[in-house]
N, C-alpha and C positions, 0 to 999 in steps of 0.2 A: 781075326778072321770072322768071328761071329758078327761083329759090328758091321763089317763090310759085306756080310752075307756071301762069303766065299766058302765053298765046300769042295770036297774031293781031293784029287791028286794035286791040285794047284796049291793046297795049303801046306804042303811039305816044303822043307828047304830046297830040295831038288826041283820041285815044281815051280817055286818062286824064281829060282835061278834060271831055269829053262825059259820061263815066261819073260824074264828080263832079256835073255839072249835073243829070243824071237822078236821082242819089241825093238831092241837095238838093230836087228837085221832089217826091220821094217823102216827104220829111220835113216840108216846108212848102208851103203853097199860096200863098205870098207871092212873086209874080213880081219885085217890086222888090228884095227881099232877094237872090234868086238872081241878078238882073241885076247887082247891086253886087258880089257875091262872084265872079262870073265876069268882071267888067269889061266887060260888053256896053254899048255906047253906044246900041244900039237895043233896045227892049223886045221887039220882034217876034222877034229872035234868041233871046231867053230863052224865049219861049213855045214854041219848037220842043221844048225838053226837057220842058216841062210837058205838051205835047200827047202826047208819047211815053208819059209816065206815065199819062195818061188812057187811051191805047190799051191799055196793059198791064193796067190795072185793069178796063177793059171786057172784055178777053179772059179775065181770071180769072172775072169774073161770068158771062159767057156759057158758059165751059167748066165751071162748077160745076154 
């Protein structure tokens, strides 16, 4: 993390996993695929990452 100059919450295992989930949600809108890759037993847990991507996209559209 020091070499990549990454600090804060993103440097924890949870932060890295969450970042991966959000990145996957940006790449695909297939919640079942993301659920499988993250190992979530409950699809509702997966949709949290997908909802965040939706918020980010809405913020970009509103801000444009």
